[in-house]
N, C-alpha and C positions, 0 to 999 in steps of 0.2 A: 640705302637698302635697294636692291635691284628687284624689279618685278619679275616673277617667274624663276627666281633663284632656287626655290624649293617648293614642294607641294605644301599648301597650307589650307586644308579644308576648314571652313568656318572662319577664316581669317580674312579680313577686309583689306584690300589693297590701299595704299596710301592716298590716291586721289579720291577715294570714296569716304575717307575718314571725315567725320563731322563733329563739331563741338555742339552739344545739346544746349538749348536755351537755359536749362537749370544750372549748367556749369557757368554760363555767362552770368547768371544771377548770383551764384556763389562767389564768383570773382569780384563782382560789383560790391557785394557785402564785405568781402575781405578788404577791398580798398576803402570802403566807407569807414572801417575800423582803423586802418593804417593811416589814412589821411582824411579825417572827418571834414565834411563840407562846412564852410563858414558862411553865415547869412551875408548876402550882398557880395560875396567874392565868387569868382568862377570856380568850377570843380577842379580838383587836381587832375592833371593830364591823364593818368591811367584810368581814373574813374570816368572821365569824360569820354575817352576812347571806347571803353566798354559800354557805356550808356548809349552812345550813338549806334553801336552795333545792335544792342538790345532793342532800341527803338525801331530800327529798320526791321528786325526779325518779327517784332510784334505787329508792326504795320503790315508786313507782307505775310503774316500768319505762318511763319516758318518755325519749326521746332529745332532746327539745326542749321549750322553754317559750316561750309567746307573751310578747312584750315587755310587753304590758298586764297580764299576770299576775304579773310580778316586783314584789315589794315595793320601794318607792322606794330604800331603803338598798342593796338588792342591785343594783338597776339602776345607781345612782350608782357603786357599787364596780366593776361590770362596765364601765361607761363609762370609769372611770379606767384600767382595764387596756386597754380598746379603743384609747385615744389613744396607747398605746405600740406598737401594731401598725402595719404599713405600710398606708397608705390605699388605694392602687391597685395592682392586679396588672400594670399596664401596663409593658411593656419597650421601648416606643417602636418597635414593629414592628406596626402596626395594619393588618391585612388587611381590616377592615370598611370602611376608606376605599376599598378596591378592589372592594367589592361583596360580600364574604363575609358570610354571616349570623352566623358565629361567628369571632372573631378567632383566627388561628393563633398569634399572639404570646402573648396572655394567656388565651385561652379564654372570654372574656366574649361574650355575644350582642351584636348590633348595638344593641339597646335598652339593655342594661346599660352599654355604652360611652357611648352618647348621653346617658343620664340619670344617670350615676354621681354627679355633684355634687348631684343632687336626692334621692338615695337616703339612707335612714337608716343609722346604724351597724349595726343588726340586718340590714337588707337587704344591706348590703355584706359582712358576715361570712357570710351565707348564700351569697352569690355566691362568696366566697373558698373556702368549704367545698366547694361544687360543683366548682369548677375544680381544686382540689387533689385531691379524691377522683378526679375524672376523670383528671387527670395527663397529658392529651394535648397541652396547649399547649406551644409552643416554650420558654416560660419554665422548664419542667421538664426540658428536654432540650437541644435544639440551641443555645439562648441562655441557659442557666442562669446564666452569669456576669453577665448583666444584671439578674438578680433580686437586687438589693442588700439586700433584707430579711434574707437569710442572713448578711450581714455586720453588720447592725444589732441583731439580737436576741441577748440574753444566752443562755447555756447553759440548757437547760430542766431543770426538776426534776420529779419525779413526785409525785403526791399519795399 
């Protein structure tokens, strides 16, 4: 994706995309289920790579890390978790097609809806985090039953 190829209001350029610490935690928990730690043995490599990133983030009091700063093993472990998450927040009620700048159904901006397929996994997760934190979209209230990811995700565990 080339920078400046098209106007994208509210759309963050790739260098600014960051992975939030809660996504690192979720990926760690995913790997804890996939490859449970065994007493006395070293952590599985994906879990260790993510735990090292998480430890540095906590120590430096960072709530996000740029994709480019992730060691390759940690990025690959994060991407393996990412593919288990729902891709799009769409609930098939798109008010941007009616001229709204922000979709009432999913909470994404017009630009995010338009360029979703061109966004990186990190950019998509940043959008998911924003709309989830905001919580105003109909996917969280009026049409919550359409948000099928609630039915697809396993029970969460805590770190």
